[in-house]
C-alpha positions as CSV (number, residue, x, y, z in Angstrom):
1,M,-28.8,-24.2,-35.8
2,R,-27.8,-26.4,-32.9
3,K,-24.4,-24.7,-32.9
4,R,-26.1,-21.3,-32.5
5,Q,-28.3,-22.6,-29.7
6,Q,-25.2,-24.1,-27.9
7,E,-23.3,-20.8,-28.3
8,E,-26.3,-18.8,-26.9
9,E,-26.6,-21.2,-23.9
10,E,-22.8,-21.0,-23.3
11,E,-23.0,-17.2,-23.3
12,K,-25.9,-17.3,-20.8
13,R,-23.9,-19.6,-18.6
14,R,-20.9,-17.2,-18.8
15,A,-23.1,-14.2,-18.0
16,A,-24.7,-16.1,-15.0
17,L,-21.2,-17.0,-13.7
18,Q,-20.0,-13.4,-14.0
19,E,-23.1,-12.2,-12.2
20,K,-22.6,-14.8,-9.5
21,G,-18.9,-13.8,-9.1
22,E,-19.8,-10.2,-8.9
23,R,-22.4,-10.8,-6.2
24,K,-19.9,-12.9,-4.3
25,R,-17.3,-10.1,-4.4
26,Q,-19.9,-7.6,-3.2
27,Q,-20.9,-9.8,-0.3
28,A,-17.3,-10.3,0.7
29,A,-16.7,-6.5,0.5
30,A,-19.7,-5.9,2.7
31,A,-18.7,-8.6,5.2
32,M,-15.2,-7.1,5.3
33,Q,-16.6,-3.6,6.1
34,Q,-18.4,-5.1,9.1
35,T,-15.4,-6.6,10.9
36,E,-13.6,-5.1,13.9
37,V,-10.3,-5.2,12.1
38,T,-11.6,-3.1,9.3
39,A,-12.8,-0.5,11.8
40,F,-9.5,-0.7,13.6
41,C,-7.5,-0.1,10.3
42,A,-9.8,2.8,9.3
43,A,-9.4,4.4,12.8
44,A,-5.6,3.9,12.5
45,G,-5.7,5.5,9.1
46,L,-4.4,2.4,7.2
47,S,-5.2,1.9,3.6
48,E,-7.8,-0.4,2.2
49,A,-5.1,-2.6,0.8
50,I,-4.0,-3.4,4.3
51,Q,-7.6,-3.9,5.4
52,E,-8.1,-6.4,2.6
53,M,-4.8,-8.1,3.4
54,F,-5.9,-8.7,7.0
55,Y,-9.4,-9.8,5.9
56,R,-7.8,-12.4,3.5
57,K,-5.9,-13.7,6.4
58,R,-9.2,-14.2,8.2
59,F,-8.6,-11.6,10.9
60,I,-12.1,-10.5,12.0
61,Y,-11.8,-9.5,15.6
62,V,-9.2,-7.1,17.2
63,D,-7.0,-9.1,19.6
64,E,-3.7,-8.5,21.4
65,A,-1.7,-8.4,18.2
66,F,-3.7,-5.5,16.9
67,L,-3.4,-3.7,20.2
68,T,0.4,-4.1,19.9
69,L,0.2,-2.6,16.3
70,D,-1.9,0.2,17.7
71,A,0.8,1.0,20.3
72,V,3.4,1.1,17.6
73,L,1.3,3.4,15.4
74,F,0.7,5.7,18.3
75,L,4.4,5.9,19.1
76,L,5.3,6.5,15.4
77,R,2.8,9.4,15.3
78,L,4.3,10.7,18.6
79,Q,7.8,10.5,17.1
80,V,6.9,13.2,14.7
81,A,6.0,15.6,17.5
82,V,8.2,14.3,20.4
83,V,11.5,12.5,20.2
84,V,11.1,8.9,21.3
85,P,14.3,7.2,22.4
86,L,15.7,5.3,19.4
87,L,16.2,2.1,21.4
88,E,12.6,2.0,22.5
89,L,11.4,2.6,18.9
90,L,13.6,-0.1,17.6
91,L,12.4,-2.6,20.2
92,L,8.8,-1.7,19.3
93,L,9.5,-2.1,15.6
94,L,11.0,-5.5,16.3
95,Q,8.0,-6.5,18.4
96,M,5.8,-5.3,15.5
97,E,7.8,-7.5,13.0
98,A,7.3,-10.5,15.3
99,T,3.6,-9.7,15.7
100,L,3.2,-9.5,11.9
101,R,5.0,-12.8,11.5
102,K,2.7,-14.4,14.1
103,M,-0.3,-13.1,12.2
104,G,0.9,-15.1,9.2
105,L,1.8,-12.2,6.9
106,S,4.3,-13.0,4.1
107,A,7.5,-11.0,3.7
108,T,6.0,-9.0,0.8
109,E,2.9,-8.3,2.9
110,R,5.0,-7.2,5.9
111,V,7.0,-4.8,3.6
112,A,3.7,-3.4,2.2
113,F,2.4,-2.9,5.7
114,K,5.7,-1.1,6.7
115,E,5.5,1.2,3.7
116,V,2.0,2.2,4.6
117,L,3.2,2.9,8.1
118,N,6.1,5.0,6.9
119,A,3.9,7.0,4.6
120,F,1.3,7.4,7.4
121,S,3.7,8.2,10.2
122,H,6.0,10.5,8.3
123,P,3.9,12.4,5.8
124,N,6.3,15.3,5.8
125,C,9.2,13.0,4.8
126,M,7.1,11.7,1.9
127,Q,6.3,15.2,0.8
128,Q,9.9,16.2,1.0
129,Q,11.0,13.2,-1.1
130,Q,8.4,14.0,-3.7
131,Q,9.5,17.6,-3.8
132,Q,13.1,16.5,-4.2
133,Q,12.2,14.2,-7.0
134,Q,10.3,17.0,-8.8
135,Q,13.2,19.3,-8.4
136,Q,15.6,16.8,-9.8
137,Q,13.4,16.1,-12.7
138,Q,13.2,19.9,-13.5
139,Q,17.0,20.2,-13.3
140,R,17.4,17.3,-15.7
141,Q,14.9,18.9,-18.1
142,Q,16.8,22.2,-17.9
143,Q,20.2,20.5,-18.5
144,Q,19.1,18.5,-21.5
145,P,19.0,21.6,-23.9
146,Q,22.4,22.7,-22.5
147,R,23.9,19.3,-23.3
148,R,22.4,19.3,-26.8
149,S,23.8,22.7,-27.5
150,M,27.2,21.7,-26.2
151,H,27.1,18.5,-28.3
152,T,26.3,20.6,-31.3
153,R,29.1,23.0,-30.6
154,N,31.6,20.1,-30.3
155,L,30.4,18.7,-33.6
156,L,30.8,22.0,-35.3
157,L,34.3,22.5,-33.8
158,A,35.3,19.0,-34.9
159,L,34.4,19.9,-38.5
């Protein structure tokens, strides 16, 4: 009987802890949505993963580092329409890398940020890559029956 009561009390504690954790996550998400950085990332078209990454690093207010990133984003968008000199673009990308390091982002977080930027700044390139992958997959699927039939013919000829 005591064992059953202890189990019930333990279940209640677990449920209370889960509820508390859920409330804490909801409060953190609401607090994140109210920061300047989240508004900046949303305006720049960056994903929620990047917004969460900046929030975890305690970036709440937009400062000079974010303005530098905004300039790079603007030039990357411009590059699609207008050719920006390659040297200027490389210098800006190096400046962005230094800015991300100063912000305290790890190497994997910087890579994730750059992937989001590439997908954002070059949507046509991403679509072309996806189309090429689909075409390659279709070609492989078409070649598989041909390979099987050739293999079967070779086996029959060997007999």
